[in-house]
N, CA, C and O atoms as a DFTB+ gen file, in Angstrom:
636 C
 N C O
     1  1     -53.867      10.044     -37.635
     2  2     -52.675       9.240     -37.453
     3  2     -52.103       8.792     -38.796
     4  3     -50.888       8.672     -38.953
     5  1     -52.998       8.545     -39.772
     6  2     -52.510       8.155     -41.093
     7  2     -51.707       9.275     -41.732
     8  3     -50.850       9.024     -42.579
     9  1     -51.981      10.514     -41.328
    10  2     -51.265      11.668     -41.862
    11  2     -49.973      11.938     -41.088
    12  3     -49.302      12.944     -41.318
    13  1     -49.632      11.031     -40.172
    14  2     -48.392      11.193     -39.423
    15  2     -48.547      11.920     -38.104
    16  3     -47.557      12.168     -37.416
    17  1     -49.765      12.265     -37.742
    18  2     -49.997      12.924     -36.463
    19  2     -50.101      11.878     -35.358
    20  3     -50.475      10.730     -35.597
    21  1     -49.760      12.306     -34.138
    22  2     -49.823      11.393     -33.008
    23  2     -51.253      11.277     -32.510
    24  3     -52.093      12.136     -32.780
    25  1     -51.518      10.194     -31.774
    26  2     -52.807      10.035     -31.122
    27  2     -52.885      10.927     -29.890
    28  3     -51.898      11.544     -29.491
    29  1     -54.068      10.985     -29.297
    30  2     -54.294      11.842     -28.140
    31  2     -53.369      11.490     -26.985
    32  3     -52.848      12.382     -26.316
    33  1     -53.159      10.197     -26.744
    34  2     -52.279       9.814     -25.638
    35  2     -50.856      10.326     -25.844
    36  3     -50.231      10.827     -24.909
    37  1     -50.352      10.203     -27.049
    38  2     -48.996      10.685     -27.332
    39  2     -48.916      12.207     -27.216
    40  3     -47.908      12.741     -26.754
    41  1     -49.978      12.908     -27.635
    42  2     -49.987      14.369     -27.516
    43  2     -49.983      14.789     -26.043
    44  3     -49.302      15.748     -25.678
    45  1     -50.731      14.088     -25.200
    46  2     -50.738      14.391     -23.766
    47  2     -49.363      14.163     -23.145
    48  3     -48.890      14.970     -22.345
    49  1     -48.735      13.067     -23.518
    50  2     -47.393      12.767     -23.001
    51  2     -46.405      13.839     -23.443
    52  3     -45.607      14.320     -22.639
    53  1     -46.455      14.216     -24.715
    54  2     -45.553      15.263     -25.217
    55  2     -45.745      16.571     -24.458
    56  3     -44.772      17.211     -24.059
    57  1     -47.002      16.967     -24.260
    58  2     -47.280      18.215     -23.540
    59  2     -46.773      18.145     -22.101
    60  3     -46.191      19.106     -21.597
    61  1     -46.992      17.023     -21.452
    62  2     -46.523      16.872     -20.066
    63  2     -45.003      16.945     -20.004
    64  3     -44.445      17.636     -19.153
    65  1     -44.341      16.239     -20.897
    66  2     -42.877      16.251     -20.895
    67  2     -42.335      17.638     -21.207
    68  3     -41.354      18.071     -20.602
    69  1     -42.962      18.338     -22.145
    70  2     -42.541      19.707     -22.464
    71  2     -42.681      20.630     -21.255
    72  3     -41.906      21.574     -21.096
    73  1     -43.683      20.352     -20.394
    74  2     -43.923      21.183     -19.209
    75  2     -43.152      20.675     -17.984
    76  3     -43.273      21.227     -16.890
    77  1     -42.357      19.613     -18.186
    78  2     -41.582      19.073     -17.071
    79  2     -42.420      18.307     -16.059
    80  3     -42.031      18.176     -14.898
    81  1     -43.557      17.806     -16.491
    82  2     -44.460      17.062     -15.611
    83  2     -44.182      15.572     -15.764
    84  3     -44.115      15.073     -16.887
    85  1     -44.018      14.849     -14.651
    86  2     -43.744      13.413     -14.749
    87  2     -44.928      12.655     -15.348
    88  3     -46.085      13.030     -15.157
    89  1     -44.620      11.598     -16.065
    90  2     -45.628      10.761     -16.702
    91  2     -45.435       9.333     -16.205
    92  3     -44.309       8.840     -16.138
    93  1     -46.520       8.682     -15.864
    94  2     -46.460       7.286     -15.427
    95  2     -47.607       6.531     -16.076
    96  3     -48.735       7.020     -16.119
    97  1     -47.321       5.360     -16.572
    98  2     -48.367       4.522     -17.163
    99  2     -49.165       3.838     -16.060
   100  3     -48.634       3.532     -14.993
   101  1     -50.423       3.605     -16.325
   102  2     -51.269       2.894     -15.373
   103  2     -50.963       1.401     -15.342
   104  3     -51.262       0.713     -14.366
   105  1     -50.364       0.912     -16.419
   106  2     -50.044      -0.512     -16.527
   107  2     -48.925      -0.682     -17.546
   108  3     -48.655       0.232     -18.325
   109  1     -48.273      -1.840     -17.550
   110  2     -47.231      -2.071     -18.554
   111  2     -47.793      -2.003     -19.978
   112  3     -48.969      -2.287     -20.203
   113  1     -46.952      -1.627     -20.918
   114  2     -47.388      -1.432     -22.300
   115  2     -47.940      -2.711     -22.929
   116  3     -48.743      -2.639     -23.860
   117  1     -47.528      -3.865     -22.442
   118  2     -47.926      -5.128     -23.063
   119  2     -49.093      -5.818     -22.353
   120  3     -49.327      -7.008     -22.563
   121  1     -49.815      -5.091     -21.527
   122  2     -50.911      -5.684     -20.756
   123  2     -51.958      -6.342     -21.649
   124  3     -52.388      -7.459     -21.363
   125  1     -52.371      -5.685     -22.709
   126  2     -53.393      -6.272     -23.581
   127  2     -52.911      -7.571     -24.223
   128  3     -53.689      -8.511     -24.385
   129  1     -51.636      -7.624     -24.586
   130  2     -51.093      -8.856     -25.157
   131  2     -51.106      -9.971     -24.121
   132  3     -51.422     -11.118     -24.437
   133  1     -50.765      -9.630     -22.892
   134  2     -50.774     -10.609     -21.808
   135  2     -52.181     -11.139     -21.580
   136  3     -52.373     -12.344     -21.415
   137  1     -53.162     -10.252     -21.571
   138  2     -54.557     -10.659     -21.391
   139  2     -54.982     -11.591     -22.514
   140  3     -55.608     -12.621     -22.266
   141  1     -54.648     -11.240     -23.730
   142  2     -55.069     -12.058     -24.875
   143  2     -54.362     -13.415     -24.910
   144  3     -54.936     -14.401     -25.371
   145  1     -53.133     -13.466     -24.429
   146  2     -52.370     -14.716     -24.448
   147  2     -52.850     -15.728     -23.423
   148  3     -52.546     -16.914     -23.552
   149  1     -53.592     -15.296     -22.405
   150  2     -53.948     -16.215     -21.327
   151  2     -54.921     -17.306     -21.788
   152  3     -54.953     -18.390     -21.205
   153  1     -55.701     -17.032     -22.814
   154  2     -56.679     -17.996     -23.306
   155  2     -56.068     -18.943     -24.333
   156  3     -55.039     -18.649     -24.939
   157  1     -56.726     -20.085     -24.513
   158  2     -56.283     -21.005     -25.557
   159  2     -56.664     -20.425     -26.921
   160  3     -57.349     -19.406     -27.002
   161  1     -56.223     -21.073     -27.964
   162  2     -56.405     -20.567     -29.323
   163  2     -57.876     -20.369     -29.664
   164  3     -58.235     -19.346     -30.248
   165  1     -58.738     -21.326     -29.312
   166  2     -60.154     -21.216     -29.645
   167  2     -60.796     -20.006     -28.959
   168  3     -61.594     -19.295     -29.570
   169  1     -60.449     -19.776     -27.700
   170  2     -60.997     -18.611     -26.983
   171  2     -60.479     -17.314     -27.603
   172  3     -61.217     -16.332     -27.689
   173  1     -59.214     -17.301     -28.035
   174  2     -58.676     -16.115     -28.700
   175  2     -59.424     -15.853     -30.002
   176  3     -59.696     -14.702     -30.344
   177  1     -59.755     -16.912     -30.724
   178  2     -60.503     -16.752     -31.975
   179  2     -61.908     -16.212     -31.693
   180  3     -62.408     -15.377     -32.447
   181  1     -62.552     -16.678     -30.615
   182  2     -63.865     -16.141     -30.248
   183  2     -63.770     -14.647     -29.950
   184  3     -64.633     -13.868     -30.355
   185  1     -62.705     -14.254     -29.233
   186  2     -62.514     -12.830     -28.936
   187  2     -62.381     -12.020     -30.215
   188  3     -62.954     -10.937     -30.336
   189  1     -61.625     -12.547     -31.164
   190  2     -61.445     -11.838     -32.433
   191  2     -62.755     -11.789     -33.225
   192  3     -63.069     -10.775     -33.848
   193  1     -63.516     -12.887     -33.197
   194  2     -64.802     -12.911     -33.903
   195  2     -65.743     -11.834     -33.375
   196  3     -66.547     -11.275     -34.122
   197  1     -65.634     -11.551     -32.088
   198  2     -66.504     -10.551     -31.482
   199  2     -66.344      -9.187     -32.154
   200  3     -67.267      -8.372     -32.155
   201  1     -65.172      -8.951     -32.721
   202  2     -64.919      -7.673     -33.400
   203  2     -65.472      -7.673     -34.829
   204  3     -65.470      -6.638     -35.495
   205  1     -65.937      -8.813     -35.291
   206  2     -66.425      -8.924     -36.664
   207  2     -67.937      -8.811     -36.703
   208  3     -68.639      -9.822     -36.694
   209  1     -68.430      -7.610     -36.746
   210  2     -69.877      -7.461     -36.873
   211  2     -70.252      -7.644     -38.333
   212  3     -69.417      -7.536     -39.231
   213  1     -71.510      -7.919     -38.539
   214  2     -71.990      -8.140     -39.903
   215  2     -71.662      -6.927     -40.775
   216  3     -71.830      -5.786     -40.343
   217  1     -71.197      -7.172     -41.997
   218  2     -70.799      -6.057     -42.870
   219  2     -71.880      -4.999     -43.061
   220  3     -71.570      -3.813     -43.179
   221  1     -73.159      -5.418     -43.093
   222  2     -74.215      -4.426     -43.302
   223  2     -74.433      -3.542     -42.074
   224  3     -75.108      -2.517     -42.168
   225  1     -73.868      -3.926     -40.920
   226  2     -73.990      -3.109     -39.713
   227  2     -72.754      -2.243     -39.450
   228  3     -72.799      -1.329     -38.627
   229  1     -71.666      -2.526     -40.140
   230  2     -70.403      -1.849     -39.839
   231  2     -70.495      -0.333     -39.950
   232  3     -70.084       0.373     -39.029
   233  1     -71.022       0.180     -41.048
   234  2     -71.062       1.636     -41.202
   235  2     -72.023       2.264     -40.199
   236  3     -71.741       3.334     -39.659
   237  1     -73.161       1.605     -39.943
   238  2     -74.096       2.128     -38.951
   239  2     -73.463       2.157     -37.566
   240  3     -73.656       3.115     -36.817
   241  1     -72.711       1.121     -37.222
   242  2     -72.037       1.061     -35.924
   243  2     -70.995       2.172     -35.807
   244  3     -70.852       2.788     -34.750
   245  1     -70.281       2.422     -36.880
   246  2     -69.251       3.456     -36.850
   247  2     -69.878       4.827     -36.632
   248  3     -69.390       5.617     -35.824
   249  1     -70.957       5.105     -37.350
   250  2     -71.647       6.390     -37.198
   251  2     -72.206       6.519     -35.780
   252  3     -72.083       7.578     -35.165
   253  1     -72.809       5.468     -35.260
   254  2     -73.365       5.491     -33.902
   255  2     -72.263       5.712     -32.869
   256  3     -72.451       6.449     -31.902
   257  1     -71.110       5.071     -33.079
   258  2     -69.991       5.224     -32.151
   259  2     -69.490       6.671     -32.134
   260  3     -69.290       7.248     -31.066
   261  1     -69.292       7.245     -33.301
   262  2     -68.818       8.629     -33.357
   263  2     -69.830       9.592     -32.755
   264  3     -69.458      10.506     -32.018
   265  1     -71.092       9.393     -33.061
   266  2     -72.131      10.266     -32.524
   267  2     -72.162      10.181     -31.001
   268  3     -72.202      11.210     -30.327
   269  1     -72.144       8.981     -30.458
   270  2     -72.173       8.810     -28.998
   271  2     -70.924       9.408     -28.353
   272  3     -71.014      10.047     -27.305
   273  1     -69.772       9.208     -28.966
   274  2     -68.530       9.728     -28.412
   275  2     -68.542      11.257     -28.347
   276  3     -68.238      11.837     -27.305
   277  1     -68.885      11.891     -29.429
   278  2     -68.808      13.348     -29.484
   279  2     -69.978      14.057     -28.810
   280  3     -69.955      15.279     -28.659
   281  1     -70.990      13.310     -28.407
   282  2     -72.082      13.895     -27.627
   283  2     -72.021      13.413     -26.178
   284  3     -72.999      13.520     -25.437
   285  1     -70.873      12.886     -25.786
   286  2     -70.571      12.471     -24.408
   287  2     -71.540      11.417     -23.877
   288  3     -71.903      11.431     -22.701
   289  1     -71.953      10.506     -24.755
   290  2     -72.799       9.388     -24.361
   291  2     -71.983       8.103     -24.532
   292  3     -72.346       7.204     -25.290
   293  1     -70.876       8.054     -23.802
   294  2     -69.877       6.998     -23.960
   295  2     -70.443       5.613     -23.674
   296  3     -70.141       4.663     -24.396
   297  1     -71.258       5.483     -22.633
   298  2     -71.791       4.168     -22.265
   299  2     -72.598       3.551     -23.405
   300  3     -72.654       2.329     -23.541
   301  1     -73.218       4.396     -24.219
   302  2     -74.015       3.888     -25.329
   303  2     -73.160       3.113     -26.332
   304  3     -73.624       2.135     -26.919
   305  1     -71.930       3.541     -26.524
   306  2     -71.047       2.853     -27.468
   307  2     -70.890       1.406     -27.045
   308  3     -71.018       0.491     -27.859
   309  1     -70.611       1.206     -25.759
   310  2     -70.396      -0.149     -25.247
   311  2     -71.679      -0.976     -25.347
   312  3     -71.635      -2.150     -25.716
   313  1     -72.820      -0.367     -25.020
   314  2     -74.088      -1.095     -25.049
   315  2     -74.497      -1.444     -26.476
   316  3     -75.048      -2.518     -26.716
   317  1     -74.235      -0.552     -27.419
   318  2     -74.509      -0.872     -28.825
   319  2     -73.627      -2.045     -29.261
   320  3     -74.075      -2.920     -30.001
   321  1     -72.386      -2.059     -28.804
   322  2     -71.492      -3.175     -29.124
   323  2     -72.008      -4.475     -28.514
   324  3     -71.917      -5.531     -29.139
   325  1     -72.548      -4.403     -27.300
   326  2     -73.107      -5.589     -26.646
   327  2     -74.274      -6.148     -27.481
   328  3     -74.389      -7.357     -27.679
   329  1     -75.132      -5.243     -27.964
   330  2     -76.265      -5.671     -28.785
   331  2     -75.774      -6.249     -30.103
   332  3     -76.262      -7.285     -30.555
   333  1     -74.807      -5.577     -30.718
   334  2     -74.281      -6.029     -32.017
   335  2     -73.601      -7.384     -31.918
   336  3     -73.496      -8.094     -32.918
   337  1     -73.135      -7.760     -30.725
   338  2     -72.483      -9.064     -30.551
   339  2     -73.412     -10.206     -30.952
   340  3     -72.951     -11.268     -31.370
   341  1     -74.704      -9.988     -30.825
   342  2     -75.665     -11.021     -31.205
   343  2     -75.640     -11.315     -32.701
   344  3     -76.166     -12.336     -33.143
   345  1     -75.033     -10.428     -33.479
   346  2     -75.002     -10.577     -34.934
   347  2     -73.630     -10.995     -35.464
   348  3     -73.371     -10.901     -36.663
   349  1     -72.761     -11.452     -34.578
   350  2     -71.432     -11.886     -35.000
   351  2     -71.551     -13.211     -35.744
   352  3     -72.091     -14.178     -35.206
   353  1     -71.053     -13.261     -36.973
   354  2     -71.125     -14.514     -37.731
   355  2     -70.361     -15.633     -37.013
   356  3     -69.256     -15.421     -36.515
   357  1     -70.962     -16.817     -36.968
   358  2     -70.275     -17.976     -36.399
   359  2     -70.450     -18.159     -34.906
   360  3     -69.967     -19.147     -34.352
   361  1     -71.132     -17.231     -34.233
   362  2     -71.388     -17.370     -32.801
   363  2     -72.891     -17.268     -32.552
   364  3     -73.569     -16.413     -33.122
   365  1     -73.399     -18.150     -31.696
   366  2     -74.800     -18.006     -31.303
   367  2     -74.916     -16.767     -30.429
   368  3     -73.912     -16.260     -29.929
   369  1     -76.144     -16.275     -30.244
   370  2     -76.331     -15.092     -29.408
   371  2     -75.829     -15.359     -27.986
   372  3     -75.205     -14.492     -27.374
   373  1     -76.101     -16.549     -27.468
   374  2     -75.654     -16.898     -26.118
   375  2     -74.127     -16.946     -26.037
   376  3     -73.541     -16.446     -25.076
   377  1     -73.479     -17.546     -27.045
   378  2     -72.012     -17.586     -27.062
   379  2     -71.428     -16.184     -27.167
   380  3     -70.465     -15.854     -26.475
   381  1     -72.010     -15.364     -28.029
   382  2     -71.509     -13.998     -28.217
   383  2     -71.623     -13.200     -26.918
   384  3     -70.698     -12.475     -26.554
   385  1     -72.743     -13.328     -26.222
   386  2     -72.913     -12.588     -24.973
   387  2     -71.939     -13.071     -23.898
   388  3     -71.440     -12.267     -23.110
   389  1     -71.669     -14.369     -23.861
   390  2     -70.705     -14.900     -22.894
   391  2     -69.300     -14.387     -23.197
   392  3     -68.566     -14.000     -22.288
   393  1     -68.932     -14.383     -24.470
   394  2     -67.618     -13.872     -24.865
   395  2     -67.540     -12.376     -24.570
   396  3     -66.516     -11.889     -24.092
   397  1     -68.614     -11.651     -24.851
   398  2     -68.639     -10.210     -24.594
   399  2     -68.452      -9.933     -23.104
   400  3     -67.667      -9.061     -22.730
   401  1     -69.170     -10.673     -22.248
   402  2     -69.060     -10.470     -20.795
   403  2     -67.641     -10.755     -20.311
   404  3     -67.110     -10.023     -19.475
   405  1     -67.032     -11.806     -20.827
   406  2     -65.648     -12.124     -20.436
   407  2     -64.686     -11.049     -20.931
   408  3     -63.760     -10.660     -20.220
   409  1     -64.906     -10.579     -22.139
   410  2     -64.068      -9.519     -22.691
   411  2     -64.200      -8.253     -21.862
   412  3     -63.201      -7.599     -21.566
   413  1     -65.424      -7.900     -21.485
   414  2     -65.659      -6.714     -20.663
   415  2     -64.925      -6.828     -19.329
   416  3     -64.302      -5.870     -18.874
   417  1     -65.001      -7.992     -18.712
   418  2     -64.321      -8.196     -17.422
   419  2     -62.805      -8.076     -17.581
   420  3     -62.139      -7.415     -16.784
   421  1     -62.270      -8.720     -18.617
   422  2     -60.811      -8.742     -18.793
   423  2     -60.237      -7.429     -19.302
   424  3     -59.210      -6.973     -18.801
   425  1     -60.879      -6.815     -20.288
   426  2     -60.318      -5.615     -20.908
   427  2     -60.664      -4.323     -20.168
   428  3     -59.918      -3.347     -20.246
   429  1     -61.779      -4.311     -19.458
   430  2     -62.189      -3.079     -18.786
   431  2     -62.193      -3.220     -17.265
   432  3     -61.379      -2.603     -16.579
   433  1     -63.103      -4.027     -16.744
   434  2     -63.347      -4.043     -15.304
   435  2     -62.126      -4.406     -14.465
   436  3     -61.792      -3.700     -13.513
   437  1     -61.472      -5.486     -14.809
   438  2     -60.302      -5.916     -14.028
   439  2     -59.197      -4.865     -14.079
   440  3     -58.556      -4.588     -13.065
   441  1     -58.977      -4.291     -15.234
   442  2     -57.946      -3.257     -15.369
   443  2     -58.340      -2.011     -14.595
   444  3     -57.496      -1.411     -13.929
   445  1     -59.624      -1.600     -14.669
   446  2     -60.081      -0.433     -13.909
   447  2     -59.791      -0.624     -12.423
   448  3     -59.279       0.284     -11.768
   449  1     -60.114      -1.794     -11.893
   450  2     -59.882      -2.046     -10.466
   451  2     -58.397      -1.979     -10.130
   452  3     -58.022      -1.467      -9.075
   453  1     -57.562      -2.487     -11.008
   454  2     -56.115      -2.458     -10.764
   455  2     -55.569      -1.029     -10.809
   456  3     -54.615      -0.707     -10.102
   457  1     -56.154      -0.195     -11.616
   458  2     -55.665       1.185     -11.767
   459  2     -55.913       2.037     -10.528
   460  3     -55.206       3.021     -10.311
   461  1     -56.901       1.681      -9.713
   462  2     -57.194       2.474      -8.516
   463  2     -55.959       2.563      -7.623
   464  3     -55.637       3.642      -7.126
   465  1     -55.273       1.458      -7.416
   466  2     -54.060       1.469      -6.580
   467  2     -52.973       2.365      -7.177
   468  3     -52.282       3.075      -6.447
   469  1     -52.823       2.331      -8.487
   470  2     -51.814       3.157      -9.160
   471  2     -52.163       4.636      -8.994
   472  3     -51.295       5.455      -8.693
   473  1     -53.420       4.963      -9.190
   474  2     -53.861       6.358      -9.060
   475  2     -53.684       6.827      -7.620
   476  3     -53.209       7.938      -7.384
   477  1     -54.059       5.996      -6.664
   478  2     -53.899       6.349      -5.246
   479  2     -52.430       6.594      -4.902
   480  3     -52.106       7.546      -4.193
   481  1     -51.550       5.740      -5.401
   482  2     -50.113       5.893      -5.122
   483  2     -49.586       7.204      -5.694
   484  3     -48.801       7.894      -5.046
   485  1     -50.013       7.547      -6.900
   486  2     -49.576       8.798      -7.515
   487  2     -50.171      10.010      -6.800
   488  3     -49.512      11.040      -6.660
   489  1     -51.421       9.881      -6.348
   490  2     -52.065      10.985      -5.633
   491  2     -51.360      11.268      -4.309
   492  3     -51.365      12.399      -3.825
   493  1     -50.764      10.245      -3.735
   494  2     -50.019      10.448      -2.489
   495  2     -48.716      11.220      -2.733
   496  3     -48.158      11.808      -1.807
   497  1     -48.239      11.216      -3.974
   498  2     -46.972      11.874      -4.316
   499  2     -47.161      13.253      -4.945
   500  3     -46.257      14.087      -4.896
   501  1     -48.334      13.495      -5.538
   502  2     -48.551      14.715      -6.318
   503  2     -49.872      15.370      -5.923
   504  3     -50.833      14.681      -5.580
   505  1     -49.915      16.696      -5.972
   506  2     -51.137      17.441      -5.657
   507  2     -52.168      17.379      -6.775
   508  3     -53.371      17.428      -6.517
   509  1     -51.698      17.270      -8.024
   510  2     -52.588      17.257      -9.183
   511  2     -52.210      16.104     -10.094
   512  3     -51.032      15.799     -10.285
   513  1     -53.235      15.468     -10.653
   514  2     -53.020      14.361     -11.585
   515  2     -53.883      14.559     -12.824
   516  3     -54.964      15.145     -12.762
   517  1     -53.392      14.068     -13.928
   518  2     -54.215      13.895     -15.115
   519  2     -54.206      12.400     -15.386
   520  3     -53.147      11.805     -15.589
   521  1     -55.378      11.800     -15.388
   522  2     -55.493      10.376     -15.665
   523  2     -56.180      10.254     -17.019
   524  3     -57.349      10.609     -17.167
   525  1     -55.460       9.758     -17.986
   526  2     -55.991       9.635     -19.344
   527  2     -56.205       8.158     -19.664
   528  3     -55.262       7.366     -19.667
   529  1     -57.452       7.806     -19.930
   530  2     -57.806       6.433     -20.272
   531  2     -58.768       6.451     -21.452
   532  3     -59.335       7.490     -21.789
   533  1     -58.941       5.316     -22.061
   534  2     -59.915       5.210     -23.132
   535  2     -61.326       5.418     -22.598
   536  3     -61.617       5.080     -21.451
   537  1     -62.192       5.968     -23.420
   538  2     -63.541       6.335     -23.005
   539  2     -64.338       5.153     -22.454
   540  3     -65.167       5.344     -21.564
   541  1     -64.114       3.954     -22.949
   542  2     -64.872       2.791     -22.486
   543  2     -64.593       2.465     -21.017
   544  3     -65.366       1.750     -20.380
   545  1     -63.485       2.993     -20.481
   546  2     -63.147       2.733     -19.077
   547  2     -63.912       3.620     -18.105
   548  3     -63.811       3.417     -16.895
   549  1     -64.668       4.590     -18.587
   550  2     -65.284       5.577     -17.699
   551  2     -66.662       5.207     -17.149
   552  3     -66.857       5.326     -15.939
   553  1     -67.621       4.769     -17.953
   554  2     -68.977       4.588     -17.429
   555  2     -69.202       3.249     -16.723
   556  3     -68.379       2.337     -16.800
   557  1     -70.332       3.164     -16.040
   558  2     -70.782       1.915     -15.439
   559  2     -70.346       1.733     -14.001
   560  3     -69.518       2.481     -13.480
   561  1     -70.926       0.716     -13.367
   562  2     -70.625       0.427     -11.962
   563  2     -69.171       0.023     -11.758
   564  3     -68.600       0.268     -10.695
   565  1     -68.575      -0.590     -12.764
   566  2     -67.173      -0.977     -12.690
   567  2     -66.285      -0.009     -13.465
   568  3     -65.095      -0.262     -13.652
   569  1     -66.871       1.102     -13.917
   570  2     -66.110       2.125     -14.624
   571  2     -65.187       2.855     -13.667
   572  3     -65.420       2.887     -12.458
   573  1     -64.160       3.427     -14.211
   574  2     -63.157       4.102     -13.396
   575  2     -63.760       5.239     -12.575
   576  3     -63.348       5.452     -11.434
   577  1     -64.711       5.962     -13.120
   578  2     -65.322       7.063     -12.375
   579  2     -66.080       6.553     -11.147
   580  3     -65.952       7.124     -10.064
   581  1     -66.866       5.487     -11.304
   582  2     -67.615       4.924     -10.171
   583  2     -66.667       4.335      -9.132
   584  3     -66.897       4.474      -7.930
   585  1     -65.611       3.683      -9.587
   586  2     -64.644       3.098      -8.644
   587  2     -63.919       4.186      -7.853
   588  3     -63.700       4.045      -6.650
   589  1     -63.552       5.259      -8.525
   590  2     -62.908       6.370      -7.819
   591  2     -63.872       7.015      -6.819
   592  3     -63.481       7.334      -5.697
   593  1     -65.125       7.207      -7.223
   594  2     -66.117       7.796      -6.323
   595  2     -66.318       6.898      -5.109
   596  3     -66.421       7.393      -3.987
   597  1     -66.374       5.592      -5.317
   598  2     -66.533       4.659      -4.202
   599  2     -65.316       4.672      -3.283
   600  3     -65.413       4.303      -2.112
   601  1     -64.177       5.093      -3.811
   602  2     -62.935       5.162      -3.046
   603  2     -62.768       6.523      -2.360
   604  3     -61.740       6.795      -1.740
   605  1     -63.801       7.378      -2.482
   606  2     -63.775       8.653      -1.779
   607  2     -63.422       9.864      -2.622
   608  3     -63.384      10.978      -2.099
   609  1     -63.167       9.688      -3.885
   610  2     -62.859      10.809      -4.768
   611  2     -64.159      11.536      -5.120
   612  3     -65.226      10.927      -5.185
   613  1     -64.051      12.829      -5.344
   614  2     -65.170      13.619      -5.840
   615  2     -65.036      13.726      -7.350
   616  3     -64.013      14.176      -7.866
   617  1     -66.070      13.311      -8.043
   618  2     -66.056      13.318      -9.505
   619  2     -66.898      14.500      -9.963
   620  3     -68.082      14.593      -9.637
   621  1     -66.285      15.398     -10.718
   622  2     -66.979      16.578     -11.224
   623  2     -66.713      16.682     -12.723
   624  3     -65.562      16.782     -13.147
   625  1     -67.785      16.656     -13.530
   626  2     -67.576      16.789     -14.984
   627  2     -66.929      18.128     -15.328
   628  3     -67.257      19.156     -14.735
   629  1     -66.024      18.107     -16.272
   630  2     -65.399      19.336     -16.759
   631  2     -66.368      19.997     -17.742
   632  3     -67.117      19.316     -18.442
   633  1     -66.342      21.329     -17.785
   634  2     -67.239      22.011     -18.736
   635  2     -66.793      21.761     -20.164
   636  3     -67.421      22.252     -21.102
């Protein structure tokens, strides 16, 4: 992206539009801002602190994240982040875990549940869909794949 190339989401949209395929967002573009605005200033600061892992862990976390992503072990990325939350400067381990759990509910789980209705509505209109989401939305009991399977969809990994 620093070289002027688009991200994966933009490339998918471009390809769909070039092929004359309709594109619909799962949620409004400002959803994350809305989620972040709902808390008071102190809670917003706690959320931001959660992203500040200890400097000596940053490079190790980055390498672990890339390795897990490219070897299709997506859930590990989230779990490593959960563990690393205990090392956030300025937060006790208990506070960090509470903030992490709230962040997980707000940024992933609640949105995943809301997307099921959008996907169902689109599936009623179209024979084929491509649903593109961030990797963190896929694994777990509240992950999009489990929610779709519970809703009667057949989930089959692509080769």
